[in-house]
TIKOLTOR-533544 format. One record per residue (C-alpha): x negated, y negated, z negated; residue in one letter. Coordinates in Angstrom, 3 decimals. Example, Ala and Ser with C-alpha at 12.3 -4.5 7.8 and 13.67 -1.06 7.14 Angstrom:
2
<pami><east>-12.300</east><north>4.500</north><up>-7.800</up><type>A</type></pami>
<pami><east>-13.670</east><north>1.060</north><up>-7.140</up><type>S</type></pami>
//
This chain:
277
<pami><east>-103.151</east><north>-112.051</north><up>-122.156</up><type>M</type></pami>
<pami><east>-102.396</east><north>-109.430</north><up>-124.792</up><type>L</type></pami>
<pami><east>-100.244</east><north>-111.954</north><up>-126.673</up><type>A</type></pami>
<pami><east>-98.250</east><north>-112.706</north><up>-123.508</up><type>L</type></pami>
<pami><east>-97.633</east><north>-109.010</north><up>-122.908</up><type>Y</type></pami>
<pami><east>-96.437</east><north>-108.557</north><up>-126.483</up><type>R</type></pami>
<pami><east>-94.092</east><north>-111.539</north><up>-126.138</up><type>L</type></pami>
<pami><east>-92.586</east><north>-110.226</north><up>-122.891</up><type>A</type></pami>
<pami><east>-92.186</east><north>-106.766</north><up>-124.441</up><type>S</type></pami>
<pami><east>-89.476</east><north>-108.141</north><up>-126.736</up><type>K</type></pami>
<pami><east>-87.227</east><north>-109.232</north><up>-123.859</up><type>W</type></pami>
<pami><east>-84.230</east><north>-107.068</north><up>-122.887</up><type>P</type></pami>
<pami><east>-84.879</east><north>-104.639</north><up>-120.056</up><type>L</type></pami>
<pami><east>-81.964</east><north>-106.120</north><up>-118.094</up><type>G</type></pami>
<pami><east>-83.499</east><north>-109.596</north><up>-118.188</up><type>L</type></pami>
<pami><east>-86.905</east><north>-108.276</north><up>-117.159</up><type>L</type></pami>
<pami><east>-85.382</east><north>-106.398</north><up>-114.232</up><type>H</type></pami>
<pami><east>-83.350</east><north>-109.421</north><up>-113.116</up><type>A</type></pami>
<pami><east>-86.385</east><north>-111.714</north><up>-113.231</up><type>L</type></pami>
<pami><east>-88.477</east><north>-108.987</north><up>-111.632</up><type>G</type></pami>
<pami><east>-86.100</east><north>-108.684</north><up>-108.681</up><type>A</type></pami>
<pami><east>-86.388</east><north>-112.440</north><up>-108.149</up><type>L</type></pami>
<pami><east>-90.175</east><north>-112.218</north><up>-108.410</up><type>L</type></pami>
<pami><east>-90.233</east><north>-109.411</north><up>-105.850</up><type>G</type></pami>
<pami><east>-88.319</east><north>-111.433</north><up>-103.280</up><type>W</type></pami>
<pami><east>-90.302</east><north>-114.617</north><up>-103.950</up><type>L</type></pami>
<pami><east>-93.534</east><north>-112.684</north><up>-103.398</up><type>T</type></pami>
<pami><east>-92.172</east><north>-111.161</north><up>-100.203</up><type>W</type></pami>
<pami><east>-91.103</east><north>-114.566</north><up>-98.876</up><type>L</type></pami>
<pami><east>-94.296</east><north>-116.342</north><up>-99.887</up><type>A</type></pami>
<pami><east>-96.852</east><north>-113.845</north><up>-98.549</up><type>S</type></pami>
<pami><east>-96.979</east><north>-113.103</north><up>-94.802</up><type>P</type></pami>
<pami><east>-99.697</east><north>-110.506</north><up>-95.455</up><type>T</type></pami>
<pami><east>-97.518</east><north>-108.640</north><up>-97.940</up><type>Y</type></pami>
<pami><east>-94.483</east><north>-108.793</north><up>-95.614</up><type>R</type></pami>
<pami><east>-96.520</east><north>-107.480</north><up>-92.719</up><type>R</type></pami>
<pami><east>-97.985</east><north>-104.578</north><up>-94.721</up><type>R</type></pami>
<pami><east>-94.568</east><north>-103.724</north><up>-96.166</up><type>F</type></pami>
<pami><east>-93.028</east><north>-103.668</north><up>-92.695</up><type>A</type></pami>
<pami><east>-95.866</east><north>-101.709</north><up>-91.105</up><type>Q</type></pami>
<pami><east>-96.001</east><north>-99.044</north><up>-93.813</up><type>N</type></pami>
<pami><east>-92.246</east><north>-98.455</north><up>-93.885</up><type>S</type></pami>
<pami><east>-92.031</east><north>-98.423</north><up>-90.077</up><type>A</type></pami>
<pami><east>-94.821</east><north>-95.834</north><up>-89.873</up><type>R</type></pami>
<pami><east>-92.718</east><north>-93.642</north><up>-92.136</up><type>A</type></pami>
<pami><east>-89.725</east><north>-94.037</north><up>-89.830</up><type>G</type></pami>
<pami><east>-87.583</east><north>-96.328</north><up>-91.986</up><type>Y</type></pami>
<pami><east>-85.631</east><north>-99.391</north><up>-90.922</up><type>R</type></pami>
<pami><east>-85.799</east><north>-102.440</north><up>-93.159</up><type>F</type></pami>
<pami><east>-82.200</east><north>-101.872</north><up>-94.243</up><type>A</type></pami>
<pami><east>-83.270</east><north>-98.514</north><up>-95.696</up><type>Q</type></pami>
<pami><east>-86.135</east><north>-99.933</north><up>-97.741</up><type>V</type></pami>
<pami><east>-85.140</east><north>-103.530</north><up>-98.537</up><type>R</type></pami>
<pami><east>-84.327</east><north>-102.523</north><up>-102.124</up><type>A</type></pami>
<pami><east>-88.041</east><north>-101.814</north><up>-102.561</up><type>A</type></pami>
<pami><east>-88.762</east><north>-105.558</north><up>-102.383</up><type>V</type></pami>
<pami><east>-86.897</east><north>-106.147</north><up>-105.642</up><type>A</type></pami>
<pami><east>-88.129</east><north>-102.909</north><up>-107.223</up><type>H</type></pami>
<pami><east>-91.757</east><north>-103.987</north><up>-106.800</up><type>A</type></pami>
<pami><east>-91.019</east><north>-107.060</north><up>-108.892</up><type>G</type></pami>
<pami><east>-89.117</east><north>-105.025</north><up>-111.463</up><type>R</type></pami>
<pami><east>-92.112</east><north>-102.739</north><up>-111.826</up><type>M</type></pami>
<pami><east>-94.359</east><north>-105.708</north><up>-112.593</up><type>A</type></pami>
<pami><east>-92.130</east><north>-107.259</north><up>-115.258</up><type>L</type></pami>
<pami><east>-90.966</east><north>-104.064</north><up>-116.965</up><type>E</type></pami>
<pami><east>-94.550</east><north>-103.047</north><up>-117.735</up><type>T</type></pami>
<pami><east>-94.963</east><north>-105.094</north><up>-120.961</up><type>P</type></pami>
<pami><east>-91.733</east><north>-103.611</north><up>-122.316</up><type>R</type></pami>
<pami><east>-92.882</east><north>-100.073</north><up>-121.551</up><type>L</type></pami>
<pami><east>-96.334</east><north>-100.632</north><up>-123.022</up><type>W</type></pami>
<pami><east>-95.481</east><north>-102.564</north><up>-126.172</up><type>F</type></pami>
<pami><east>-91.712</east><north>-102.709</north><up>-126.622</up><type>G</type></pami>
<pami><east>-89.009</east><north>-100.551</north><up>-128.131</up><type>A</type></pami>
<pami><east>-88.288</east><north>-97.196</north><up>-126.442</up><type>P</type></pami>
<pami><east>-86.084</east><north>-97.283</north><up>-123.351</up><type>V</type></pami>
<pami><east>-83.379</east><north>-94.722</north><up>-122.447</up><type>P</type></pami>
<pami><east>-84.763</east><north>-91.753</north><up>-120.501</up><type>V</type></pami>
<pami><east>-82.781</east><north>-88.994</north><up>-118.777</up><type>Q</type></pami>
<pami><east>-84.273</east><north>-85.763</north><up>-117.425</up><type>W</type></pami>
<pami><east>-83.738</east><north>-83.817</north><up>-114.229</up><type>D</type></pami>
<pami><east>-85.482</east><north>-80.427</north><up>-114.264</up><type>G</type></pami>
<pami><east>-87.272</east><north>-80.270</north><up>-117.651</up><type>P</type></pami>
<pami><east>-87.023</east><north>-76.468</north><up>-117.548</up><type>E</type></pami>
<pami><east>-89.752</east><north>-76.566</north><up>-114.881</up><type>L</type></pami>
<pami><east>-92.133</east><north>-78.008</north><up>-117.460</up><type>I</type></pami>
<pami><east>-91.352</east><north>-75.329</north><up>-120.023</up><type>E</type></pami>
<pami><east>-91.878</east><north>-72.621</north><up>-117.393</up><type>A</type></pami>
<pami><east>-95.190</east><north>-74.156</north><up>-116.351</up><type>A</type></pami>
<pami><east>-96.448</east><north>-74.301</north><up>-119.935</up><type>Y</type></pami>
<pami><east>-95.357</east><north>-70.692</north><up>-120.420</up><type>A</type></pami>
<pami><east>-97.577</east><north>-69.704</north><up>-117.483</up><type>A</type></pami>
<pami><east>-100.524</east><north>-70.916</north><up>-119.569</up><type>G</type></pami>
<pami><east>-102.644</east><north>-72.647</north><up>-116.925</up><type>H</type></pami>
<pami><east>-101.690</east><north>-76.263</north><up>-117.534</up><type>G</type></pami>
<pami><east>-99.726</east><north>-78.717</north><up>-115.409</up><type>I</type></pami>
<pami><east>-100.751</east><north>-81.265</north><up>-112.792</up><type>V</type></pami>
<pami><east>-98.029</east><north>-83.902</north><up>-112.394</up><type>Y</type></pami>
<pami><east>-98.142</east><north>-85.410</north><up>-108.898</up><type>L</type></pami>
<pami><east>-96.438</east><north>-88.800</north><up>-108.796</up><type>T</type></pami>
<pami><east>-96.432</east><north>-91.241</north><up>-105.854</up><type>P</type></pami>
<pami><east>-96.252</east><north>-95.042</north><up>-106.141</up><type>H</type></pami>
<pami><east>-92.519</east><north>-94.706</north><up>-106.512</up><type>M</type></pami>
<pami><east>-90.033</east><north>-95.876</north><up>-109.097</up><type>G</type></pami>
<pami><east>-91.485</east><north>-96.315</north><up>-112.579</up><type>C</type></pami>
<pami><east>-94.546</east><north>-94.085</north><up>-112.691</up><type>F</type></pami>
<pami><east>-95.464</east><north>-95.393</north><up>-116.142</up><type>E</type></pami>
<pami><east>-92.343</east><north>-93.781</north><up>-117.641</up><type>I</type></pami>
<pami><east>-93.154</east><north>-90.301</north><up>-116.304</up><type>T</type></pami>
<pami><east>-96.290</east><north>-90.002</north><up>-118.439</up><type>A</type></pami>
<pami><east>-94.685</east><north>-91.656</north><up>-121.454</up><type>Q</type></pami>
<pami><east>-91.605</east><north>-89.456</north><up>-121.225</up><type>G</type></pami>
<pami><east>-93.635</east><north>-86.259</north><up>-120.899</up><type>A</type></pami>
<pami><east>-95.853</east><north>-87.259</north><up>-123.828</up><type>A</type></pami>
<pami><east>-92.896</east><north>-88.044</north><up>-126.057</up><type>L</type></pami>
<pami><east>-90.878</east><north>-84.928</north><up>-125.237</up><type>R</type></pami>
<pami><east>-93.591</east><north>-82.283</north><up>-124.881</up><type>F</type></pami>
<pami><east>-96.726</east><north>-83.660</north><up>-126.535</up><type>G</type></pami>
<pami><east>-96.050</east><north>-82.435</north><up>-130.056</up><type>A</type></pami>
<pami><east>-95.430</east><north>-78.871</north><up>-128.880</up><type>T</type></pami>
<pami><east>-97.824</east><north>-78.456</north><up>-125.967</up><type>H</type></pami>
<pami><east>-100.536</east><north>-81.036</north><up>-126.528</up><type>G</type></pami>
<pami><east>-101.136</east><north>-84.433</north><up>-124.944</up><type>P</type></pami>
<pami><east>-100.841</east><north>-85.385</north><up>-121.308</up><type>I</type></pami>
<pami><east>-104.008</east><north>-86.897</north><up>-119.844</up><type>T</type></pami>
<pami><east>-103.474</east><north>-89.526</north><up>-117.157</up><type>V</type></pami>
<pami><east>-106.013</east><north>-90.830</north><up>-114.678</up><type>L</type></pami>
<pami><east>-106.566</east><north>-94.586</north><up>-114.610</up><type>Y</type></pami>
<pami><east>-108.907</east><north>-97.036</north><up>-112.947</up><type>R</type></pami>
<pami><east>-110.608</east><north>-99.257</north><up>-115.557</up><type>P</type></pami>
<pami><east>-109.770</east><north>-102.946</north><up>-115.114</up><type>A</type></pami>
<pami><east>-112.574</east><north>-105.221</north><up>-113.983</up><type>R</type></pami>
<pami><east>-111.230</east><north>-108.217</north><up>-115.921</up><type>Q</type></pami>
<pami><east>-112.060</east><north>-108.094</north><up>-119.621</up><type>A</type></pami>
<pami><east>-108.679</east><north>-109.508</north><up>-120.700</up><type>A</type></pami>
<pami><east>-106.744</east><north>-106.935</north><up>-118.692</up><type>L</type></pami>
<pami><east>-109.026</east><north>-104.151</north><up>-119.874</up><type>A</type></pami>
<pami><east>-108.123</east><north>-105.058</north><up>-123.449</up><type>Q</type></pami>
<pami><east>-104.412</east><north>-104.904</north><up>-122.602</up><type>V</type></pami>
<pami><east>-104.761</east><north>-101.489</north><up>-120.954</up><type>L</type></pami>
<pami><east>-106.845</east><north>-100.071</north><up>-123.793</up><type>A</type></pami>
<pami><east>-104.271</east><north>-101.191</north><up>-126.355</up><type>T</type></pami>
<pami><east>-101.184</east><north>-100.276</north><up>-124.328</up><type>A</type></pami>
<pami><east>-102.051</east><north>-96.648</north><up>-123.740</up><type>R</type></pami>
<pami><east>-102.993</east><north>-95.782</north><up>-127.298</up><type>Q</type></pami>
<pami><east>-99.899</east><north>-93.775</north><up>-128.100</up><type>R</type></pami>
<pami><east>-99.007</east><north>-90.370</north><up>-129.497</up><type>E</type></pami>
<pami><east>-99.308</east><north>-87.535</north><up>-127.006</up><type>G</type></pami>
<pami><east>-100.947</east><north>-89.632</north><up>-124.283</up><type>L</type></pami>
<pami><east>-104.636</east><north>-89.713</north><up>-123.401</up><type>E</type></pami>
<pami><east>-106.413</east><north>-91.501</north><up>-120.581</up><type>T</type></pami>
<pami><east>-109.252</east><north>-90.438</north><up>-118.311</up><type>A</type></pami>
<pami><east>-111.237</east><north>-92.966</north><up>-116.250</up><type>P</type></pami>
<pami><east>-111.907</east><north>-92.457</north><up>-112.550</up><type>T</type></pami>
<pami><east>-115.434</east><north>-91.253</north><up>-113.235</up><type>T</type></pami>
<pami><east>-117.162</east><north>-87.889</north><up>-113.452</up><type>L</type></pami>
<pami><east>-116.613</east><north>-87.996</north><up>-117.212</up><type>T</type></pami>
<pami><east>-112.884</east><north>-88.511</north><up>-116.634</up><type>G</type></pami>
<pami><east>-112.710</east><north>-85.619</north><up>-114.186</up><type>V</type></pami>
<pami><east>-114.387</east><north>-83.311</north><up>-116.702</up><type>R</type></pami>
<pami><east>-111.926</east><north>-84.473</north><up>-119.333</up><type>Q</type></pami>
<pami><east>-108.996</east><north>-83.528</north><up>-117.090</up><type>M</type></pami>
<pami><east>-110.472</east><north>-80.116</north><up>-116.315</up><type>I</type></pami>
<pami><east>-110.926</east><north>-79.411</north><up>-120.026</up><type>R</type></pami>
<pami><east>-107.321</east><north>-80.417</north><up>-120.681</up><type>A</type></pami>
<pami><east>-106.026</east><north>-78.071</north><up>-117.979</up><type>L</type></pami>
<pami><east>-108.152</east><north>-75.172</north><up>-119.162</up><type>R</type></pami>
<pami><east>-106.680</east><north>-75.729</north><up>-122.613</up><type>A</type></pami>
<pami><east>-103.206</east><north>-75.290</north><up>-121.102</up><type>G</type></pami>
<pami><east>-102.338</east><north>-78.992</north><up>-121.302</up><type>Q</type></pami>
<pami><east>-101.003</east><north>-81.402</north><up>-118.675</up><type>A</type></pami>
<pami><east>-102.605</east><north>-84.123</north><up>-116.569</up><type>V</type></pami>
<pami><east>-100.991</east><north>-86.743</north><up>-114.367</up><type>G</type></pami>
<pami><east>-102.207</east><north>-88.705</north><up>-111.378</up><type>L</type></pami>
<pami><east>-101.037</east><north>-90.648</north><up>-108.321</up><type>L</type></pami>
<pami><east>-102.304</east><north>-88.683</north><up>-105.311</up><type>P</type></pami>
<pami><east>-101.354</east><north>-91.487</north><up>-102.895</up><type>D</type></pami>
<pami><east>-103.786</east><north>-93.879</north><up>-104.604</up><type>Q</type></pami>
<pami><east>-106.713</east><north>-94.711</north><up>-102.316</up><type>V</type></pami>
<pami><east>-109.903</east><north>-93.443</north><up>-104.000</up><type>P</type></pami>
<pami><east>-113.370</east><north>-94.987</north><up>-103.690</up><type>P</type></pami>
<pami><east>-115.524</east><north>-93.963</north><up>-100.750</up><type>E</type></pami>
<pami><east>-116.871</east><north>-90.437</north><up>-101.141</up><type>G</type></pami>
<pami><east>-114.015</east><north>-89.274</north><up>-103.363</up><type>Q</type></pami>
<pami><east>-111.496</east><north>-88.492</north><up>-100.645</up><type>G</type></pami>
<pami><east>-110.963</east><north>-87.503</north><up>-97.053</up><type>L</type></pami>
<pami><east>-108.829</east><north>-88.726</north><up>-94.175</up><type>W</type></pami>
<pami><east>-105.522</east><north>-86.864</north><up>-93.957</up><type>A</type></pami>
<pami><east>-102.161</east><north>-87.581</north><up>-92.320</up><type>P</type></pami>
<pami><east>-99.646</east><north>-89.591</north><up>-94.340</up><type>F</type></pami>
<pami><east>-96.440</east><north>-90.201</north><up>-92.436</up><type>F</type></pami>
<pami><east>-98.372</east><north>-89.366</north><up>-89.270</up><type>G</type></pami>
<pami><east>-101.127</east><north>-91.935</north><up>-89.836</up><type>Q</type></pami>
<pami><east>-104.639</east><north>-91.091</north><up>-91.127</up><type>P</type></pami>
<pami><east>-104.952</east><north>-92.291</north><up>-94.717</up><type>A</type></pami>
<pami><east>-107.935</east><north>-91.954</north><up>-97.019</up><type>Y</type></pami>
<pami><east>-106.652</east><north>-89.492</north><up>-99.636</up><type>T</type></pami>
<pami><east>-108.083</east><north>-88.344</north><up>-102.952</up><type>M</type></pami>
<pami><east>-109.347</east><north>-84.774</north><up>-103.159</up><type>T</type></pami>
<pami><east>-109.158</east><north>-84.728</north><up>-106.961</up><type>L</type></pami>
<pami><east>-105.585</east><north>-83.473</north><up>-107.203</up><type>A</type></pami>
<pami><east>-106.274</east><north>-80.522</north><up>-104.910</up><type>A</type></pami>
<pami><east>-109.596</east><north>-79.718</north><up>-106.607</up><type>R</type></pami>
<pami><east>-108.027</east><north>-79.692</north><up>-110.070</up><type>L</type></pami>
<pami><east>-105.352</east><north>-77.278</north><up>-108.917</up><type>L</type></pami>
<pami><east>-107.777</east><north>-75.027</north><up>-107.057</up><type>Q</type></pami>
<pami><east>-110.316</east><north>-74.869</north><up>-109.886</up><type>Q</type></pami>
<pami><east>-107.921</east><north>-74.292</north><up>-112.780</up><type>T</type></pami>
<pami><east>-104.878</east><north>-72.519</north><up>-111.318</up><type>G</type></pami>
<pami><east>-102.641</east><north>-75.138</north><up>-112.963</up><type>A</type></pami>
<pami><east>-99.010</east><north>-75.526</north><up>-111.921</up><type>T</type></pami>
<pami><east>-98.342</east><north>-78.526</north><up>-109.664</up><type>P</type></pami>
<pami><east>-95.108</east><north>-80.396</north><up>-110.368</up><type>L</type></pami>
<pami><east>-93.722</east><north>-83.299</north><up>-108.375</up><type>L</type></pami>
<pami><east>-92.523</east><north>-86.024</north><up>-110.741</up><type>A</type></pami>
<pami><east>-91.161</east><north>-89.526</north><up>-110.439</up><type>W</type></pami>
<pami><east>-89.255</east><north>-91.935</north><up>-112.667</up><type>G</type></pami>
<pami><east>-86.127</east><north>-93.334</north><up>-111.065</up><type>E</type></pami>
<pami><east>-85.232</east><north>-96.855</north><up>-112.177</up><type>R</type></pami>
<pami><east>-81.512</east><north>-96.633</north><up>-112.941</up><type>L</type></pami>
<pami><east>-79.141</east><north>-99.455</north><up>-111.933</up><type>P</type></pami>
<pami><east>-77.945</east><north>-102.137</north><up>-114.351</up><type>R</type></pami>
<pami><east>-80.976</east><north>-101.559</north><up>-116.602</up><type>A</type></pami>
<pami><east>-79.572</east><north>-98.270</north><up>-117.927</up><type>R</type></pami>
<pami><east>-83.083</east><north>-96.916</north><up>-118.280</up><type>G</type></pami>
<pami><east>-84.817</east><north>-94.238</north><up>-116.245</up><type>Y</type></pami>
<pami><east>-84.406</east><north>-90.688</north><up>-115.012</up><type>C</type></pami>
<pami><east>-87.494</east><north>-88.499</north><up>-114.731</up><type>I</type></pami>
<pami><east>-87.064</east><north>-86.154</north><up>-111.763</up><type>H</type></pami>
<pami><east>-89.128</east><north>-82.961</north><up>-111.580</up><type>L</type></pami>
<pami><east>-89.463</east><north>-80.571</north><up>-108.656</up><type>Q</type></pami>
<pami><east>-91.666</east><north>-77.574</north><up>-107.894</up><type>P</type></pami>
<pami><east>-94.398</east><north>-77.939</north><up>-105.311</up><type>F</type></pami>
<pami><east>-92.735</east><north>-76.922</north><up>-102.032</up><type>P</type></pami>
<pami><east>-95.342</east><north>-74.360</north><up>-100.870</up><type>E</type></pami>
<pami><east>-98.300</east><north>-72.327</north><up>-102.050</up><type>A</type></pami>
<pami><east>-101.381</east><north>-74.510</north><up>-102.187</up><type>L</type></pami>
<pami><east>-104.121</east><north>-73.523</north><up>-99.767</up><type>S</type></pami>
<pami><east>-107.630</east><north>-72.612</north><up>-100.937</up><type>N</type></pami>
<pami><east>-108.995</east><north>-74.765</north><up>-98.110</up><type>D</type></pami>
<pami><east>-109.545</east><north>-78.319</north><up>-99.401</up><type>L</type></pami>
<pami><east>-108.571</east><north>-80.161</north><up>-96.205</up><type>D</type></pami>
<pami><east>-105.391</east><north>-78.139</north><up>-95.884</up><type>T</type></pami>
<pami><east>-104.500</east><north>-78.590</north><up>-99.561</up><type>A</type></pami>
<pami><east>-104.936</east><north>-82.372</north><up>-99.361</up><type>V</type></pami>
<pami><east>-102.645</east><north>-82.478</north><up>-96.321</up><type>A</type></pami>
<pami><east>-100.100</east><north>-80.345</north><up>-98.193</up><type>Q</type></pami>
<pami><east>-100.060</east><north>-82.780</north><up>-101.115</up><type>I</type></pami>
<pami><east>-99.532</east><north>-85.698</north><up>-98.730</up><type>N</type></pami>
<pami><east>-96.573</east><north>-83.876</north><up>-97.159</up><type>R</type></pami>
<pami><east>-95.117</east><north>-83.233</north><up>-100.602</up><type>A</type></pami>
<pami><east>-95.380</east><north>-86.963</north><up>-101.392</up><type>M</type></pami>
<pami><east>-93.610</east><north>-87.777</north><up>-98.113</up><type>E</type></pami>
<pami><east>-90.760</east><north>-85.437</north><up>-99.017</up><type>Q</type></pami>
<pami><east>-90.451</east><north>-87.006</north><up>-102.462</up><type>L</type></pami>
<pami><east>-90.446</east><north>-90.541</north><up>-101.064</up><type>I</type></pami>
<pami><east>-87.735</east><north>-89.580</north><up>-98.563</up><type>A</type></pami>
<pami><east>-85.373</east><north>-88.911</north><up>-101.478</up><type>Q</type></pami>
<pami><east>-85.402</east><north>-92.592</north><up>-102.452</up><type>N</type></pami>
<pami><east>-87.406</east><north>-94.802</north><up>-100.071</up><type>P</type></pami>
<pami><east>-85.882</east><north>-97.884</north><up>-101.690</up><type>G</type></pami>
<pami><east>-88.074</east><north>-97.367</north><up>-104.772</up><type>Q</type></pami>
<pami><east>-91.413</east><north>-96.752</north><up>-103.065</up><type>Y</type></pami>
<pami><east>-94.137</east><north>-99.429</north><up>-103.090</up><type>L</type></pami>
<pami><east>-94.310</east><north>-100.015</north><up>-99.351</up><type>W</type></pami>
<pami><east>-96.484</east><north>-103.055</north><up>-99.965</up><type>G</type></pami>
<pami><east>-99.277</east><north>-100.890</north><up>-101.388</up><type>Y</type></pami>
<pami><east>-102.360</east><north>-100.776</north><up>-99.144</up><type>G</type></pami>
<pami><east>-102.107</east><north>-97.046</north><up>-98.493</up><type>R</type></pami>
<pami><east>-104.037</east><north>-97.179</north><up>-95.209</up><type>Y</type></pami>
<pami><east>-106.857</east><north>-99.457</north><up>-96.321</up><type>K</type></pami>
<pami><east>-110.535</east><north>-98.623</north><up>-95.962</up><type>T</type></pami>
<pami><east>-111.852</east><north>-97.203</north><up>-99.246</up><type>P</type></pami>
<pami><east>-114.039</east><north>-99.439</north><up>-101.357</up><type>R</type></pami>
<pami><east>-117.695</east><north>-98.579</north><up>-101.761</up><type>K</type></pami>
<pami><east>-118.934</east><north>-97.508</north><up>-105.192</up><type>V</type></pami>
<pami><east>-121.783</east><north>-99.626</north><up>-106.505</up><type>A</type></pami>
<pami><east>-124.990</east><north>-97.604</north><up>-106.653</up><type>S</type></pami>
//
């Protein structure tokens, strides 16, 4: 599998995005379950299909651009709001990047590591270890890069992220990712109860880090990406339930800026999986 990823990484980004768009639509047409979940999730959020149909192709682009981002030559990256990062580092309490399943979330961590890692230390990103050995090898190799560290979704990984924040560094996670049972709570997401991680809120409450909303827009005609940064829209509550709901609202507001690049087919409202004892 690693050899296949390395082969695909040499293809032009435009070709990968074109094939990815085709893959996205073929998947949508071939899978009634995926179509139904896509339609239900976007309708819950108040969007008509015409407003989100671009997300069908973007899901496929995300899948096929990944080898290029992991193993290929650098891609063009623009920035919107990098001064927010400098201000957050100047505050001295670290940064928690909050990124939904929107656009190219791989490029946000890579871009931050490349631009700020040498000056301010690495960015530590949360990841779920792959169950398949072949894929685990790909992930382990892909994310070994300057300025980027990974933390598994375990107690050890959480401690690693806390240490990074207390050292004034940055961490990144996807707060709309459904955590395992016992690691989240039910909170509204577009008006529907969704099992939501508490980790993002706990990291912010325990360390006083600066929360920044971040997402990587996939630019048209394979011109690269634009990393958008925004301040958290309100003061985070000290109450955990309230803080989790606030983070969900912030993700909703971010998604509303470009619903055509959100992964509406993601199982956001699924029942959390049990952790093996």
